C-alpha positions as CSV (number, residue, x, y, z in Angstrom):
1,M,1.2,-54.2,62.0
2,K,-1.0,-52.1,59.7
3,I,0.5,-51.7,56.1
4,P,0.4,-48.2,54.7
5,P,-2.1,-48.0,51.8
6,I,0.6,-46.8,49.3
7,I,2.8,-49.8,50.0
8,F,-0.2,-52.2,49.8
9,L,-1.2,-50.7,46.4
10,G,2.4,-51.2,45.2
11,F,2.3,-54.8,46.3
12,L,-0.9,-55.4,44.4
13,L,0.5,-53.8,41.2
14,L,3.7,-55.9,41.5
15,Q,1.6,-59.0,41.8
16,F,-0.5,-58.1,38.9
17,F,2.2,-57.2,36.5
18,G,4.5,-59.9,37.7
19,C,1.9,-62.6,37.0
20,K,1.1,-61.0,33.7
21,E,4.8,-61.0,32.7
22,S,5.2,-64.6,33.8
23,N,2.3,-65.7,31.6
24,L,3.8,-64.2,28.4
25,L,4.5,-66.7,25.7
26,K,8.2,-67.0,25.0
27,P,10.0,-67.9,21.7
28,Q,10.4,-71.7,21.5
29,E,10.3,-74.6,19.2
30,G,9.2,-78.2,19.8
31,F,7.0,-81.1,19.1
32,I,3.6,-82.1,20.5
33,E,2.3,-85.7,20.6
34,V,-1.2,-85.9,19.0
35,N,-3.3,-88.7,17.8
36,G,-1.3,-90.2,14.9
37,G,2.1,-88.8,15.6
38,K,4.0,-85.6,16.5
39,I,3.4,-82.1,15.2
40,W,6.1,-79.5,14.9
41,Y,5.5,-75.9,16.1
42,E,7.5,-72.7,16.6
43,V,6.7,-69.6,18.6
44,F,8.1,-66.3,17.3
45,G,8.2,-63.1,19.3
46,S,6.5,-62.3,22.6
47,G,4.2,-59.6,24.1
48,N,0.9,-59.2,25.9
49,R,-1.4,-59.1,22.8
50,A,-3.3,-62.2,21.8
51,P,-1.0,-64.5,19.9
52,I,-1.7,-65.5,16.3
53,V,-2.0,-69.2,15.5
54,V,-1.3,-69.9,11.9
55,L,-3.2,-72.6,10.0
56,H,-1.5,-73.5,6.7
57,G,-3.2,-74.7,3.5
58,G,-3.3,-78.0,1.6
59,P,-4.4,-80.1,3.4
60,G,-0.7,-81.1,3.6
61,Y,1.1,-78.0,2.2
62,P,3.7,-77.1,4.9
63,S,3.8,-73.8,6.7
64,Y,7.1,-72.5,5.2
65,Y,5.2,-70.3,2.8
66,L,3.6,-68.4,5.6
67,N,7.0,-67.4,7.1
68,P,6.4,-63.7,6.2
69,L,3.8,-63.6,9.0
70,K,6.6,-63.8,11.5
71,S,7.0,-60.0,11.0
72,L,3.7,-59.6,12.9
73,A,5.4,-60.8,16.1
74,K,5.9,-57.4,17.6
75,E,3.7,-57.0,20.6
76,R,2.4,-60.5,20.3
77,S,3.6,-64.0,19.4
78,V,3.1,-65.7,16.1
79,I,2.8,-69.5,16.2
80,L,3.5,-71.6,13.1
81,F,3.0,-75.3,13.0
82,D,2.9,-78.1,10.4
83,Q,-0.2,-80.2,10.6
84,L,0.3,-83.9,10.8
85,G,1.4,-85.4,7.4
86,C,3.6,-82.6,6.2
87,G,6.7,-80.4,6.7
88,R,8.5,-81.1,10.0
89,S,5.7,-83.0,11.5
90,D,5.3,-86.8,11.3
91,I,4.0,-88.5,8.1
92,L,0.4,-89.5,8.3
93,T,-0.8,-92.7,6.5
94,D,-3.9,-93.5,8.6
95,T,-6.8,-92.4,6.5
96,T,-9.1,-92.6,9.5
97,L,-7.3,-89.5,10.8
98,M,-7.6,-87.6,7.5
99,N,-10.6,-85.6,8.4
100,I,-11.5,-82.1,9.7
101,E,-12.2,-83.3,13.2
102,S,-8.6,-84.7,13.6
103,F,-7.0,-81.5,12.4
104,V,-9.2,-79.4,14.7
105,E,-8.0,-81.5,17.6
106,Q,-4.4,-81.1,16.5
107,T,-4.9,-77.3,16.6
108,H,-6.5,-77.6,20.0
109,S,-3.6,-79.7,21.4
110,L,-1.3,-76.9,20.4
111,V,-3.4,-74.2,22.1
112,E,-3.6,-76.4,25.2
113,H,0.1,-77.2,25.2
114,L,1.0,-73.5,25.1
115,K,-1.7,-72.6,27.6
116,L,-3.1,-69.9,25.4
117,K,-6.0,-68.1,27.0
118,E,-7.0,-66.1,23.9
119,V,-5.9,-66.4,20.3
120,I,-6.3,-64.9,16.8
121,I,-6.6,-67.5,14.2
122,Y,-5.0,-66.9,10.8
123,G,-6.0,-69.5,8.2
124,H,-5.0,-69.7,4.6
125,S,-6.9,-71.7,1.9
126,W,-7.8,-75.1,3.6
127,G,-6.7,-73.4,6.8
128,T,-9.8,-71.2,6.6
129,M,-12.0,-74.2,6.6
130,L,-10.0,-75.6,9.5
131,G,-10.2,-72.2,11.3
132,A,-14.0,-72.0,10.9
133,E,-14.4,-75.5,12.2
134,Y,-12.1,-74.8,15.1
135,Y,-14.1,-71.7,16.0
136,K,-17.3,-73.8,15.8
137,K,-16.0,-76.2,18.5
138,Y,-13.8,-73.9,20.6
139,P,-15.1,-70.4,20.3
140,K,-14.4,-69.1,23.8
141,N,-10.7,-68.4,23.4
142,I,-10.8,-66.8,19.9
143,E,-10.5,-63.0,19.7
144,A,-10.6,-62.7,15.9
145,L,-10.3,-64.6,12.7
146,I,-8.2,-63.8,9.6
147,L,-9.3,-65.9,6.7
148,G,-7.0,-65.6,3.7
149,S,-8.0,-67.0,0.2
150,P,-10.9,-68.9,1.9
151,C,-12.4,-72.1,0.7
152,I,-15.5,-72.5,2.9
153,D,-18.0,-73.9,0.3
154,L,-16.3,-76.5,-1.9
155,N,-19.2,-76.6,-4.4
156,M,-18.7,-72.9,-5.0
157,W,-14.9,-73.5,-5.2
158,Q,-15.5,-76.2,-7.9
159,D,-17.8,-73.9,-9.8
160,D,-15.2,-71.1,-9.7
161,S,-12.5,-73.5,-10.8
162,D,-14.6,-74.6,-13.8
163,K,-15.1,-71.0,-14.8
164,L,-11.4,-70.2,-14.5
165,L,-10.6,-73.2,-16.6
166,A,-13.2,-72.2,-19.2
167,Q,-11.5,-68.8,-19.8
168,L,-8.1,-70.4,-20.6
169,P,-6.7,-70.9,-24.1
170,D,-7.6,-74.3,-25.6
171,S,-3.9,-75.4,-25.4
172,V,-4.1,-75.0,-21.6
173,R,-7.7,-75.9,-20.9
174,V,-8.0,-79.2,-22.8
175,P,-5.1,-81.0,-21.1
176,L,-6.4,-79.9,-17.7
177,V,-10.0,-80.9,-18.4
178,N,-8.8,-84.3,-19.7
179,H,-6.8,-84.8,-16.5
180,K,-9.8,-83.8,-14.4
181,N,-12.0,-86.3,-16.3
182,N,-9.4,-89.0,-15.7
183,S,-8.4,-89.1,-19.4
184,I,-4.7,-89.7,-19.9
185,P,-3.4,-86.4,-21.3
186,D,-0.2,-85.9,-23.2
187,T,2.4,-85.5,-20.5
188,T,4.3,-82.6,-22.1
189,A,1.1,-80.7,-22.8
190,F,-0.3,-81.3,-19.3
191,N,2.9,-80.1,-17.6
192,K,2.9,-76.9,-19.6
193,A,-0.8,-76.4,-18.9
194,I,-0.6,-77.0,-15.2
195,D,2.4,-74.6,-15.0
196,Y,0.3,-72.0,-16.8
197,F,-2.7,-72.5,-14.5
198,Y,-0.7,-72.2,-11.3
199,H,1.1,-69.1,-12.6
200,E,-2.1,-67.5,-13.6
201,F,-4.1,-68.1,-10.4
202,Y,-1.7,-69.2,-7.7
203,T,1.8,-67.9,-7.6
204,R,2.0,-65.0,-10.0
205,K,5.2,-63.3,-8.9
206,T,8.4,-64.8,-10.1
207,P,10.9,-65.8,-9.1
208,F,9.1,-67.5,-6.3
209,S,10.0,-66.5,-2.7
210,K,12.5,-68.8,-0.9
211,D,9.6,-69.7,1.4
212,I,7.5,-71.0,-1.5
213,I,10.4,-72.9,-2.9
214,K,11.0,-74.5,0.5
215,A,7.4,-75.5,0.9
216,D,7.3,-76.9,-2.6
217,S,10.4,-78.9,-2.0
218,S,9.1,-80.4,1.3
219,W,5.7,-81.1,-0.4
220,F,7.2,-83.0,-3.3
221,A,9.6,-84.9,-1.0
222,K,6.7,-86.2,1.1
223,E,4.2,-86.5,-1.7
224,S,1.4,-85.8,0.7
225,M,-1.2,-88.5,0.6
226,V,-3.2,-86.3,3.0
227,Y,-3.8,-83.9,0.1
228,E,-4.9,-86.5,-2.4
229,Y,-7.1,-88.3,0.1
230,M,-8.8,-85.2,1.4
231,W,-8.8,-82.9,-1.5
232,G,-7.8,-84.6,-4.8
233,R,-5.0,-84.6,-7.4
234,E,-5.1,-80.9,-8.3
235,E,-6.5,-77.7,-6.9
236,Y,-9.1,-77.3,-9.7
237,S,-10.7,-80.6,-9.0
238,V,-12.2,-81.4,-5.6
239,N,-12.8,-85.1,-5.6
240,G,-11.4,-86.2,-2.2
241,K,-13.1,-86.7,1.2
242,L,-13.8,-83.0,1.5
243,N,-15.9,-82.9,-1.7
244,G,-19.2,-81.2,-1.0
245,Y,-18.1,-79.5,2.2
246,D,-20.1,-76.4,3.0
247,G,-19.3,-74.3,6.1
248,K,-21.3,-71.2,5.4
249,E,-23.6,-71.8,8.3
250,I,-20.6,-71.4,10.6
251,L,-19.8,-68.0,9.1
252,K,-23.3,-66.7,9.9
253,K,-22.8,-67.4,13.7
254,I,-19.3,-66.0,14.2
255,D,-19.5,-63.2,16.8
256,V,-15.9,-62.0,16.7
257,P,-14.2,-59.7,14.2
258,V,-13.3,-61.4,10.9
259,L,-11.0,-60.2,8.2
260,Y,-11.3,-61.8,4.7
261,I,-8.3,-61.5,2.3
262,T,-8.2,-62.6,-1.3
263,G,-6.2,-61.9,-4.4
264,E,-7.6,-60.3,-7.6
265,Y,-6.7,-63.4,-9.5
266,D,-7.3,-65.9,-6.7
267,T,-9.0,-69.2,-7.1
268,A,-10.8,-68.1,-4.0
269,T,-12.5,-65.6,-6.3
270,P,-13.3,-62.1,-5.1
271,S,-17.0,-62.6,-6.0
272,T,-17.2,-65.7,-3.9
273,V,-15.3,-64.3,-0.9
274,K,-17.6,-61.3,-1.1
275,K,-20.5,-63.7,-0.5
276,Y,-18.8,-65.1,2.6
277,H,-18.2,-61.5,3.8
278,E,-21.8,-60.6,3.3
279,I,-23.1,-63.4,5.6
280,T,-20.5,-63.0,8.3
281,P,-21.3,-60.4,11.0
282,N,-18.6,-57.9,11.9
283,S,-16.5,-58.8,8.9
284,R,-14.5,-56.9,6.4
285,L,-13.0,-57.8,3.0
286,K,-9.7,-56.8,1.4
287,I,-8.9,-57.7,-2.2
288,I,-5.2,-57.5,-3.1
289,E,-4.7,-56.3,-6.6
290,G,-2.4,-58.3,-8.8
291,A,-2.2,-61.3,-6.4
292,G,-3.2,-64.9,-7.0
293,H,-3.9,-67.5,-4.3
294,Q,-0.4,-67.1,-2.8
295,T,-1.0,-63.6,-1.7
296,L,2.0,-63.4,0.6
297,N,4.3,-64.4,-2.3
298,D,2.7,-62.0,-4.7
299,K,2.1,-59.0,-2.5
300,E,3.8,-59.6,0.8
301,E,4.0,-56.0,2.0
302,T,0.4,-55.2,1.0
303,E,-1.0,-58.1,2.9
304,L,1.1,-57.5,6.0
305,K,-0.1,-53.9,6.1
306,I,-3.7,-55.0,5.8
307,I,-3.3,-57.4,8.7
308,D,-1.5,-54.8,10.8
309,S,-4.3,-52.4,10.3
310,F,-6.9,-55.0,11.3
311,L,-4.9,-55.9,14.5
312,S,-4.7,-52.2,15.4
313,E,-8.5,-51.9,15.1
314,L,-8.9,-54.8,17.5
315,E,-6.8,-53.0,20.1
316,K,-8.8,-49.7,20.0
């Protein structure tokens, strides 16, 4: 029997939209087995737009502090996960897995597990290095990159940190420089100095958000050896395995839209992030006034508006 054209068309539309609906990512929480243990993840929201995979900083600073990004889960999913060695994921003690390649594969395991055909990568701090390296190895399914407070060239990061230290009062600078040079500083003076440094350049708005407090509590509870092994003892001194890393060549070859975000007082200094922006095709840069490295704590509403605007541009 011949099927009338209008009915046949309706059948095709039903098949198309039915399949599309069935492929939508649904809110869920779980664990994925990766090399070295299990990583925790959670999917927020749903929709037919490319989901955002969030890569937290550290290495080893859990994703709680990036919870404000959940509000972007309107017409798309937002996926948070804790990389191995922190937060709700398993503790990592095997130093042979404390390298960029291992964390790229953890990210890929998540993408594969959730069967994501296209993604937007949001990376913050160390997560921008991880995001760039993920793009280098798995570029096909990436629609765009959002790189917040990026540390792509760690020699430039160290130079910037030295300059930031140099502009501090002697009562702050001296204990920090002594600590960096492995001298044994006066504990009281050092504690006051490190608090000053982090307030000046990291988390400027007080009181801290509940998400920052939760991330800090989890961080101190696990005392992440991942951070010390890969980065070093403090943010202003890169002397771990990542020392000397330079990913600028990756930036030059990115062929999807890129949004750079940094704070006015960020340790990822606006002058350095501008250099990243200048060598990255199809990129834009937004500097958030009054914010330090923890831009979502210091200026949450401003950053979310910037990201929303970028996402809207992608959909035009």
